[in-house]
C-alpha positions in Angstrom: -19.1 -32.4 49.7 -20.4 -34.9 47.1 -18.9 -35.4 43.6 -20.8 -37.5 41.1 -18.8 -38.9 38.3 -20.4 -40.4 35.2 -18.8 -42.7 32.8 -19.9 -43.7 29.3 -18.8 -46.9 27.8 -19.7 -47.0 24.1 -18.7 -50.7 23.9 -19.0 -53.6 26.3 -16.9 -53.3 29.5 -16.3 -56.0 32.1 -16.0 -54.4 35.7 -14.2 -57.0 37.9 -15.8 -57.7 41.3 -13.1 -55.6 43.0 -13.8 -52.5 41.0 -14.2 -50.3 43.9 -10.7 -51.0 45.1 -9.5 -50.0 41.6 -11.5 -46.8 41.7 -10.1 -45.9 45.0 -6.6 -46.5 43.7 -7.3 -44.4 40.6 -8.6 -41.5 42.9 -5.6 -41.5 45.1 -3.2 -41.8 42.1 -4.8 -38.9 40.4 -4.7 -36.8 43.6 -1.0 -37.7 44.1 -0.1 -36.1 40.7 -1.1 -32.7 42.0 -0.7 -33.0 45.8 1.4 -36.0 46.8 1.5 -35.2 50.5 -2.2 -34.4 50.7 -2.9 -37.7 49.0 -0.7 -39.7 51.3 -2.1 -37.9 54.3 -5.8 -38.5 53.2 -5.1 -42.1 52.5 -2.9 -43.0 55.5 -4.3 -40.8 58.3 -7.6 -39.4 57.3 -9.1 -37.0 59.9 -8.6 -37.3 63.6 -11.1 -35.9 66.1 -12.4 -36.8 69.5 -10.0 -39.7 69.8 -11.3 -41.2 66.6 -10.1 -41.4 63.0 -12.3 -40.9 60.0 -11.6 -41.5 56.4 -12.6 -38.5 54.3 -13.3 -40.3 51.0 -15.9 -42.9 50.5 -17.1 -44.5 47.3 -20.6 -45.8 46.4 -21.3 -48.5 43.9 -21.5 -47.7 40.2 -25.0 -47.9 38.8 -25.0 -49.0 35.1 -28.0 -48.5 33.0 -27.6 -52.1 31.4 -25.6 -54.9 33.0 -25.2 -58.6 33.1 -23.7 -60.4 36.2 -21.0 -63.0 35.3 -18.7 -65.0 37.4 -15.8 -62.6 36.4 -17.7 -59.4 37.2 -20.3 -57.0 35.8 -20.6 -56.8 32.0 -22.0 -53.4 31.0 -22.2 -50.8 28.3 -23.6 -47.3 28.2 -23.9 -44.9 31.1 -22.4 -45.7 34.5 -23.0 -43.4 37.4 
């Protein structure tokens, strides 16, 4: 399954370089509101099969329409996908 989330920033936003870690945290935090045990299991254990472990949730980079790279992160506004 694939979920595409789109954000819109009407004003300027600075995404720190570690924004993917923050998105992951936000995702698991939101999941924990409704299903705490599931969130913990998905985060800590993932899925086991064939002697291997797989993480069920992955995140791709955000793709802003307009952006500027700065030492602090990515300065953007408008649509982020």
